[in-house]
TORZA-460661 format. One record per residue (C-alpha): x, y, z; residue number from 1. Coordinates in nm, 2 decimals, decimal comma, padded with zeros to 4 digits. Example, Ala and Ser with C-alpha at 12.3 -4.5 7.8 and 13.67 -1.06 7.14 Angstrom:
[[01,23; -00,45; 00,78]; 1]
[[01,37; -00,11; 00,71]; 2]
# end
This chain:
[[00,33; 01,42; -02,90]; 1]
[[00,36; 01,43; -02,53]; 2]
[[00,66; 01,53; -02,32]; 3]
[[00,66; 01,18; -02,18]; 4]
[[00,68; 01,01; -02,52]; 5]
[[00,91; 01,25; -02,70]; 6]
[[01,09; 01,13; -03,00]; 7]
[[01,45; 01,03; -02,93]; 8]
[[01,58; 01,01; -03,29]; 9]
[[01,95; 01,06; -03,29]; 10]
[[02,07; 01,36; -03,49]; 11]
[[02,40; 01,55; -03,48]; 12]
[[02,39; 01,91; -03,37]; 13]
[[02,41; 02,15; -03,67]; 14]
[[02,57; 02,49; -03,70]; 15]
[[02,34; 02,76; -03,57]; 16]
[[02,27; 03,01; -03,85]; 17]
[[02,34; 03,37; -03,76]; 18]
[[02,07; 03,64; -03,78]; 19]
[[02,20; 03,76; -04,12]; 20]
[[02,19; 03,42; -04,27]; 21]
[[01,84; 03,35; -04,13]; 22]
[[01,71; 03,67; -04,28]; 23]
[[01,86; 03,60; -04,62]; 24]
[[01,68; 03,26; -04,62]; 25]
[[01,36; 03,43; -04,49]; 26]
[[01,38; 03,69; -04,77]; 27]
[[01,42; 03,43; -05,04]; 28]
[[01,10; 03,27; -04,92]; 29]
[[00,91; 03,59; -04,89]; 30]
[[01,00; 03,70; -05,24]; 31]
[[00,77; 03,42; -05,36]; 32]
[[00,48; 03,61; -05,20]; 33]
[[00,53; 03,96; -05,34]; 34]
[[00,18; 04,07; -05,45]; 35]
[[-00,01; 03,82; -05,24]; 36]
[[-00,28; 04,01; -05,06]; 37]
[[-00,24; 03,83; -04,73]; 38]
[[00,05; 03,60; -04,66]; 39]
[[-00,07; 03,53; -04,31]; 40]
[[-00,37; 03,33; -04,45]; 41]
[[-00,12; 03,13; -04,66]; 42]
[[00,03; 02,99; -04,34]; 43]
[[00,39; 02,97; -04,47]; 44]
[[00,57; 02,66; -04,33]; 45]
[[00,92; 02,78; -04,25]; 46]
[[01,23; 02,56; -04,19]; 47]
[[01,29; 02,51; -03,81]; 48]
[[01,61; 02,71; -03,81]; 49]
[[01,41; 03,03; -03,89]; 50]
[[01,17; 02,98; -03,60]; 51]
[[01,18; 03,09; -03,24]; 52]
[[01,12; 02,78; -03,02]; 53]
[[00,80; 02,93; -02,88]; 54]
[[00,43; 02,83; -02,95]; 55]
[[00,24; 03,11; -03,12]; 56]
[[-00,04; 03,11; -02,86]; 57]
[[00,21; 03,16; -02,58]; 58]
[[00,39; 03,44; -02,76]; 59]
[[00,08; 03,64; -02,86]; 60]
[[-00,06; 03,78; -02,54]; 61]
[[-00,11; 04,13; -02,40]; 62]
[[00,00; 04,08; -02,04]; 63]
[[00,37; 04,17; -02,05]; 64]
[[00,30; 04,38; -01,74]; 65]
[[-00,01; 04,24; -01,57]; 66]
[[00,01; 04,48; -01,28]; 67]
[[-00,09; 04,76; -01,52]; 68]
[[-00,40; 04,56; -01,63]; 69]
[[-00,54; 04,47; -01,28]; 70]
[[-00,54; 04,84; -01,17]; 71]
[[-00,75; 04,98; -01,46]; 72]
[[-01,07; 04,99; -01,25]; 73]
[[-00,91; 05,13; -00,93]; 74]
[[-00,97; 05,50; -00,98]; 75]
[[-01,31; 05,65; -00,89]; 76]
[[-01,25; 05,91; -01,15]; 77]
[[-01,36; 05,81; -01,50]; 78]
[[-01,07; 05,99; -01,67]; 79]
[[-00,83; 05,83; -01,42]; 80]
[[-00,96; 05,49; -01,54]; 81]
[[-00,91; 05,59; -01,90]; 82]
[[-00,55; 05,69; -01,82]; 83]
[[-00,50; 05,36; -01,65]; 84]
[[-00,61; 05,19; -01,97]; 85]
[[-00,35; 05,40; -02,15]; 86]
[[-00,08; 05,29; -01,90]; 87]
[[-00,18; 04,93; -01,97]; 88]
[[-00,18; 04,99; -02,35]; 89]
[[00,18; 05,11; -02,36]; 90]
[[00,31; 04,82; -02,14]; 91]
[[00,12; 04,53; -02,30]; 92]
[[00,37; 04,46; -02,58]; 93]
[[00,71; 04,51; -02,41]; 94]
[[00,84; 04,20; -02,60]; 95]
[[00,87; 04,42; -02,91]; 96]
[[01,03; 04,71; -02,72]; 97]
[[01,28; 04,51; -02,52]; 98]
[[01,35; 04,22; -02,76]; 99]
[[01,38; 04,15; -03,13]; 100]
[[01,08; 04,03; -03,35]; 101]
[[01,07; 03,66; -03,40]; 102]
[[00,85; 03,40; -03,58]; 103]
[[00,69; 03,15; -03,34]; 104]
[[00,53; 02,82; -03,45]; 105]
[[00,20; 02,84; -03,65]; 106]
[[-00,08; 02,74; -03,42]; 107]
[[-00,28; 02,42; -03,50]; 108]
[[-00,66; 02,39; -03,49]; 109]
[[-00,77; 02,32; -03,13]; 110]
[[-00,43; 02,39; -02,98]; 111]
[[-00,46; 02,59; -02,66]; 112]
[[-00,25; 02,76; -02,40]; 113]
[[-00,32; 02,86; -02,04]; 114]
[[-00,11; 03,03; -01,77]; 115]
[[-00,12; 03,25; -01,46]; 116]
[[00,07; 03,56; -01,36]; 117]
[[00,11; 03,66; -01,00]; 118]
[[00,20; 04,02; -00,94]; 119]
[[00,19; 04,28; -00,67]; 120]
[[-00,09; 04,53; -00,67]; 121]
[[00,13; 04,83; -00,64]; 122]
[[00,05; 05,05; -00,94]; 123]
[[-00,06; 05,40; -00,82]; 124]
[[-00,43; 05,49; -00,86]; 125]
[[-00,46; 05,78; -01,11]; 126]
[[-00,67; 06,09; -01,08]; 127]
[[-00,82; 06,27; -01,37]; 128]
[[-00,51; 06,49; -01,40]; 129]
[[-00,28; 06,18; -01,43]; 130]
[[-00,14; 06,24; -01,08]; 131]
[[-00,13; 05,94; -00,85]; 132]
[[-00,38; 05,92; -00,56]; 133]
[[-00,26; 05,81; -00,22]; 134]
[[-00,39; 05,46; -00,13]; 135]
[[-00,63; 05,45; 00,16]; 136]
[[-00,75; 05,09; 00,16]; 137]
[[-00,48; 04,90; 00,36]; 138]
[[-00,65; 04,57; 00,29]; 139]
[[-00,59; 04,59; -00,09]; 140]
[[-00,29; 04,82; -00,12]; 141]
[[00,00; 04,83; -00,14]; 142]
[[00,18; 04,51; -00,23]; 143]
[[-00,09; 04,25; -00,22]; 144]
[[-00,03; 03,95; -00,45]; 145]
[[-00,29; 03,92; -00,72]; 146]
[[-00,34; 03,63; -00,97]; 147]
[[-00,43; 03,69; -01,33]; 148]
[[-00,53; 03,39; -01,55]; 149]
[[-00,52; 03,35; -01,92]; 150]
[[-00,67; 03,11; -02,17]; 151]
[[-00,64; 03,11; -02,55]; 152]
[[-00,74; 02,86; -02,81]; 153]
[[-00,69; 02,83; -03,19]; 154]
[[-01,05; 02,84; -03,30]; 155]
[[-01,01; 02,86; -03,68]; 156]
[[-00,74; 02,75; -03,92]; 157]
[[-00,87; 02,91; -04,24]; 158]
[[-00,85; 03,20; -04,17]; 159]
[[-00,61; 03,15; -03,87]; 160]
[[-00,79; 03,29; -03,57]; 161]
[[-00,75; 03,24; -03,20]; 162]
[[-00,97; 03,35; -02,91]; 163]
[[-00,84; 03,47; -02,58]; 164]
[[-00,97; 03,55; -02,23]; 165]
[[-00,79; 03,72; -01,94]; 166]
[[-00,95; 03,70; -01,60]; 167]
[[-00,88; 03,86; -01,26]; 168]
[[-01,18; 03,80; -01,04]; 169]
[[-01,01; 03,94; -00,74]; 170]
[[-01,01; 04,28; -00,91]; 171]
[[-01,33; 04,24; -01,11]; 172]
[[-01,16; 04,28; -01,45]; 173]
[[-01,16; 04,07; -01,77]; 174]
[[-01,03; 04,12; -02,12]; 175]
[[-01,11; 03,92; -02,43]; 176]
[[-01,08; 03,93; -02,81]; 177]
[[-00,98; 03,74; -03,12]; 178]
[[-00,63; 03,75; -03,26]; 179]
[[-00,60; 03,74; -03,63]; 180]
[[-00,33; 03,91; -03,85]; 181]
[[-00,32; 04,01; -04,21]; 182]
[[00,02; 04,05; -04,36]; 183]
[[00,16; 04,17; -04,69]; 184]
[[00,52; 04,16; -04,81]; 185]
[[00,61; 04,49; -04,99]; 186]
[[00,95; 04,37; -05,12]; 187]
[[01,14; 04,55; -04,84]; 188]
[[00,92; 04,50; -04,53]; 189]
[[00,61; 04,32; -04,41]; 190]
[[00,30; 04,53; -04,33]; 191]
[[00,10; 04,36; -04,05]; 192]
[[-00,26; 04,47; -03,99]; 193]
[[-00,55; 04,33; -03,78]; 194]
[[-00,75; 04,07; -03,96]; 195]
[[-01,12; 04,10; -04,03]; 196]
[[-01,22; 03,92; -03,71]; 197]
[[-00,97; 04,11; -03,49]; 198]
[[-01,17; 04,41; -03,36]; 199]
[[-00,93; 04,47; -03,07]; 200]
[[-00,91; 04,41; -02,70]; 201]
[[-01,23; 04,44; -02,50]; 202]
[[-01,16; 04,52; -02,13]; 203]
[[-01,46; 04,49; -01,89]; 204]
[[-01,47; 04,63; -01,54]; 205]
[[-01,73; 04,43; -01,35]; 206]
[[-01,65; 04,64; -01,04]; 207]
[[-01,76; 04,95; -01,24]; 208]
[[-02,10; 04,83; -01,36]; 209]
[[-01,95; 04,64; -01,65]; 210]
[[-01,78; 04,95; -01,80]; 211]
[[-01,62; 04,84; -02,12]; 212]
[[-01,32; 04,97; -02,32]; 213]
[[-01,25; 04,87; -02,68]; 214]
[[-00,88; 04,90; -02,78]; 215]
[[-00,81; 04,87; -03,15]; 216]
[[-00,47; 04,77; -03,29]; 217]
[[-00,27; 04,98; -03,53]; 218]
[[-00,09; 04,85; -03,83]; 219]
[[00,28; 04,78; -03,79]; 220]
[[00,58; 04,73; -04,02]; 221]
[[00,84; 04,46; -03,98]; 222]
[[01,15; 04,61; -04,14]; 223]
[[01,52; 04,56; -04,16]; 224]
[[01,49; 04,23; -04,35]; 225]
[[01,73; 04,33; -04,63]; 226]
[[01,99; 04,48; -04,40]; 227]
[[01,97; 04,19; -04,16]; 228]
[[01,84; 04,35; -03,85]; 229]
[[01,47; 04,31; -03,78]; 230]
[[01,27; 04,59; -03,62]; 231]
[[00,91; 04,69; -03,56]; 232]
[[00,78; 05,03; -03,65]; 233]
[[00,43; 05,17; -03,61]; 234]
[[00,28; 05,45; -03,83]; 235]
[[-00,09; 05,43; -03,79]; 236]
[[-00,39; 05,55; -03,58]; 237]
[[-00,57; 05,35; -03,32]; 238]
[[-00,86; 05,41; -03,08]; 239]
[[-00,97; 05,35; -02,73]; 240]
[[-01,34; 05,40; -02,66]; 241]
[[-01,57; 05,37; -02,35]; 242]
[[-01,93; 05,42; -02,43]; 243]
[[-02,04; 05,43; -02,07]; 244]
[[-01,82; 05,72; -01,97]; 245]
[[-01,83; 05,89; -02,31]; 246]
[[-01,45; 05,91; -02,33]; 247]
[[-01,24; 05,83; -02,64]; 248]
[[-00,87; 05,83; -02,72]; 249]
[[-00,72; 05,87; -03,06]; 250]
[[-00,35; 05,77; -03,07]; 251]
[[-00,13; 05,85; -03,37]; 252]
[[00,20; 05,67; -03,41]; 253]
[[00,41; 05,90; -03,62]; 254]
[[00,57; 05,78; -03,94]; 255]
[[00,95; 05,76; -03,94]; 256]
[[01,15; 05,98; -04,17]; 257]
[[01,38; 05,84; -04,43]; 258]
[[01,68; 05,99; -04,25]; 259]
[[01,79; 05,99; -03,89]; 260]
[[01,74; 05,76; -03,59]; 261]
[[01,40; 05,60; -03,53]; 262]
[[01,20; 05,81; -03,29]; 263]
[[00,90; 05,59; -03,21]; 264]
[[00,69; 05,89; -03,13]; 265]
[[00,32; 05,88; -03,04]; 266]
[[00,08; 06,16; -02,97]; 267]
[[-00,29; 06,15; -02,89]; 268]
[[-00,60; 06,32; -02,76]; 269]
[[-00,85; 06,22; -02,49]; 270]
[[-01,19; 06,37; -02,54]; 271]
[[-01,56; 06,35; -02,46]; 272]
[[-01,76; 06,19; -02,75]; 273]
[[-02,10; 06,07; -02,84]; 274]
[[-02,09; 05,69; -02,90]; 275]
[[-02,40; 05,71; -03,14]; 276]
[[-02,27; 05,99; -03,36]; 277]
[[-01,89; 06,02; -03,33]; 278]
[[-01,70; 05,93; -03,65]; 279]
[[-01,38; 06,13; -03,58]; 280]
[[-01,06; 05,95; -03,68]; 281]
[[-00,80; 06,23; -03,68]; 282]
[[-00,67; 06,42; -03,38]; 283]
[[-00,69; 06,76; -03,56]; 284]
[[-01,06; 06,71; -03,62]; 285]
[[-01,15; 06,69; -03,25]; 286]
[[-01,32; 07,01; -03,13]; 287]
[[-01,11; 07,18; -02,87]; 288]
[[-01,42; 07,22; -02,64]; 289]
[[-01,44; 06,84; -02,61]; 290]
[[-01,07; 06,78; -02,53]; 291]
[[-00,99; 06,67; -02,17]; 292]
[[-00,62; 06,61; -02,23]; 293]
[[-00,34; 06,52; -02,46]; 294]
[[-00,09; 06,24; -02,48]; 295]
[[00,27; 06,25; -02,62]; 296]
[[00,59; 06,07; -02,59]; 297]
[[00,79; 05,77; -02,72]; 298]
[[00,63; 05,43; -02,70]; 299]
[[00,98; 05,28; -02,64]; 300]
[[01,06; 05,52; -02,36]; 301]
[[00,82; 05,76; -02,17]; 302]
[[00,47; 05,88; -02,24]; 303]
[[00,31; 06,19; -02,08]; 304]
[[-00,04; 06,32; -02,02]; 305]
[[-00,13; 06,69; -02,02]; 306]
[[-00,47; 06,79; -01,89]; 307]
[[-00,67; 07,05; -02,08]; 308]
[[-00,60; 07,40; -01,94]; 309]
[[-00,27; 07,30; -01,80]; 310]
[[00,09; 07,34; -01,93]; 311]
[[00,23; 07,08; -01,69]; 312]
[[00,27; 06,73; -01,82]; 313]
[[00,25; 06,42; -01,60]; 314]
[[00,45; 06,11; -01,67]; 315]
[[00,20; 05,84; -01,75]; 316]
[[00,45; 05,55; -01,79]; 317]
[[00,82; 05,49; -01,80]; 318]
[[00,91; 05,18; -02,00]; 319]
[[01,28; 05,19; -01,94]; 320]
[[01,29; 04,98; -01,62]; 321]
[[01,02; 04,74; -01,73]; 322]
[[01,06; 04,39; -01,88]; 323]
[[00,80; 04,12; -01,95]; 324]
[[00,68; 03,94; -01,63]; 325]
[[00,73; 03,56; -01,65]; 326]
[[00,43; 03,33; -01,68]; 327]
[[00,33; 03,05; -01,45]; 328]
[[00,26; 02,75; -01,68]; 329]
[[00,14; 02,40; -01,58]; 330]
[[00,41; 02,14; -01,58]; 331]
[[00,41; 01,94; -01,91]; 332]
[[00,30; 01,64; -01,71]; 333]
[[-00,02; 01,83; -01,63]; 334]
[[-00,08; 01,95; -01,98]; 335]
[[-00,30; 01,79; -02,24]; 336]
[[-00,15; 01,65; -02,57]; 337]
[[-00,29; 01,95; -02,76]; 338]
[[-00,17; 02,21; -02,51]; 339]
[[00,10; 02,43; -02,67]; 340]
[[00,42; 02,35; -02,48]; 341]
[[00,35; 01,98; -02,47]; 342]
[[00,22; 01,97; -02,83]; 343]
[[00,54; 02,13; -02,97]; 344]
[[00,78; 01,97; -02,71]; 345]
[[00,98; 01,76; -02,95]; 346]
[[01,02; 02,04; -03,21]; 347]
[[01,13; 02,28; -02,93]; 348]
[[01,38; 02,03; -02,79]; 349]
[[01,52; 01,96; -03,14]; 350]
[[01,57; 02,33; -03,21]; 351]
[[01,73; 02,39; -02,87]; 352]
[[01,96; 02,09; -02,94]; 353]
[[02,04; 02,25; -03,28]; 354]
[[01,90; 01,95; -03,46]; 355]
[[01,72; 02,16; -03,72]; 356]
[[01,67; 01,89; -03,98]; 357]
[[01,49; 01,68; -03,72]; 358]
[[01,29; 01,97; -03,59]; 359]
[[01,17; 02,05; -03,95]; 360]
[[01,07; 01,69; -04,00]; 361]
[[00,88; 01,67; -03,67]; 362]
[[00,71; 02,01; -03,75]; 363]
[[00,60; 01,89; -04,09]; 364]
[[00,46; 01,57; -03,94]; 365]
[[00,24; 01,77; -03,71]; 366]
[[00,13; 02,00; -04,00]; 367]
[[00,05; 01,69; -04,21]; 368]
[[-00,15; 01,54; -03,93]; 369]
[[-00,36; 01,85; -03,92]; 370]
[[-00,42; 01,84; -04,29]; 371]
[[-00,53; 01,48; -04,27]; 372]
[[-00,78; 01,55; -03,99]; 373]
[[-00,91; 01,85; -04,18]; 374]
[[-00,97; 01,62; -04,49]; 375]
[[-01,14; 01,36; -04,27]; 376]
[[-01,38; 01,63; -04,13]; 377]
[[-01,45; 01,76; -04,48]; 378]
[[-01,53; 01,41; -04,61]; 379]
[[-01,77; 01,35; -04,32]; 380]
[[-01,92; 01,70; -04,36]; 381]
[[-01,82; 01,78; -03,99]; 382]
[[-01,76; 02,14; -03,89]; 383]
[[-01,49; 02,21; -03,63]; 384]
[[-01,61; 02,32; -03,29]; 385]
[[-01,38; 02,49; -03,04]; 386]
[[-01,37; 02,34; -02,69]; 387]
[[-01,33; 02,64; -02,47]; 388]
[[-01,51; 02,91; -02,68]; 389]
[[-01,86; 02,90; -02,82]; 390]
[[-01,76; 02,97; -03,18]; 391]
[[-01,47; 03,01; -03,41]; 392]
[[-01,54; 03,38; -03,45]; 393]
[[-01,82; 03,62; -03,36]; 394]
[[-01,93; 03,93; -03,56]; 395]
[[-01,88; 04,16; -03,26]; 396]
[[-01,52; 04,05; -03,19]; 397]
[[-01,60; 03,94; -02,84]; 398]
[[-01,55; 03,56; -02,78]; 399]
[[-01,77; 03,38; -02,53]; 400]
[[-01,65; 03,10; -02,30]; 401]
[[-01,81; 02,75; -02,30]; 402]
[[-01,88; 02,58; -01,97]; 403]
[[-01,55; 02,40; -02,01]; 404]
[[-01,37; 02,73; -02,07]; 405]
[[-01,51; 02,86; -01,75]; 406]
[[-01,39; 02,55; -01,57]; 407]
[[-01,04; 02,60; -01,71]; 408]
[[-01,02; 02,95; -01,58]; 409]
[[-01,16; 02,85; -01,24]; 410]
[[-00,90; 02,58; -01,22]; 411]
[[-00,63; 02,84; -01,30]; 412]
[[-00,76; 03,07; -01,03]; 413]
[[-00,73; 02,78; -00,78]; 414]
[[-00,40; 02,65; -00,91]; 415]
[[-00,57; 02,33; -01,02]; 416]
[[-00,45; 02,22; -01,37]; 417]
[[-00,62; 01,89; -01,40]; 418]
[[-00,83; 01,86; -01,73]; 419]
[[-01,00; 01,58; -01,92]; 420]
[[-00,82; 01,51; -02,25]; 421]
[[-00,99; 01,66; -02,56]; 422]
[[-01,21; 01,40; -02,73]; 423]
[[-01,14; 01,55; -03,07]; 424]
[[-00,82; 01,73; -03,17]; 425]
[[-00,74; 01,92; -03,48]; 426]
[[-00,39; 01,78; -03,52]; 427]
# end
């Protein structure tokens, strides 16, 4: 449904349920799925009053602070670039640090979202010790406005998978990957892990001879459901690797104790590794001779880096003054019918107007339309083909753009949002 033809069914505003009431309802639904190996693949259809009026594809992105992304390739020091990757890593999900967890709409097949960010290129270039390097190129630093463009599309419905591409040609950097979650309800919390097709974020530095970094995601727990106050905790290990430079990071998010305040502590090690033979997964197993530095801090607060042979720590990032940077999104009049904000417009407006019964009805209509189109394709033995990416998934976790996908990103770079409507839609 387009913004121009939105439903105008009259419905009286309803009482807004408080967070405690929402969570009780949510818990009653979740209890039906105790023991289910992956509730994310079930695609639970929740009543509208439990949802955040935000499309899933808009919500799931890793550019809460794009300025830390665009500067990854700035340092001439390979360790300085890895530290810049770490700085990006700890700022990419500020939405969980600064806000409360929420449940956006389930994406529909073929739905897509695109946007830009415009940020100042002011992040300090890092040396191999973590210390900032003074800028010398007056043409590019400091304070030059840089545009970052983002495209994501729901490429598969069963399992639910979306592909994404981040592009900043001005700085010669891209990022891509597949988003897929696996979730299991334990009875008191929800454990969320990367799905089989989610191999992490792949950052490519064209300006550094296509140097690539793979950033894997840790498992997280969504807790506080019973006590009525949702929170995200992480107690897992994740990795950042760069085969070209032979640098690897192991980050360990520490498990919280039963008693006391949540600490959100993280520690890690940066070391030289052999891409062909390395199989180390624990910090304590890294030979001291290979270590080039260590990381420690709080991923809700400040994170520090200590070079090997030094007792002096350098502050890598301070999250306290940082908040997510707003997106620049095409006006709904320039969006296609299957573009996220326009597609969900009527549901969103109904939720904002507290017409939850109407919102649930509209949402169910969209979901039923998707089921009907899936049945039609099955009857005709037609396989779904994404529009902007070459396949629903790839075995290496790196999506590729179609020619149309490249055109979309080029249009975003130029501020041109005009697109031909999709000939085939999934819902």
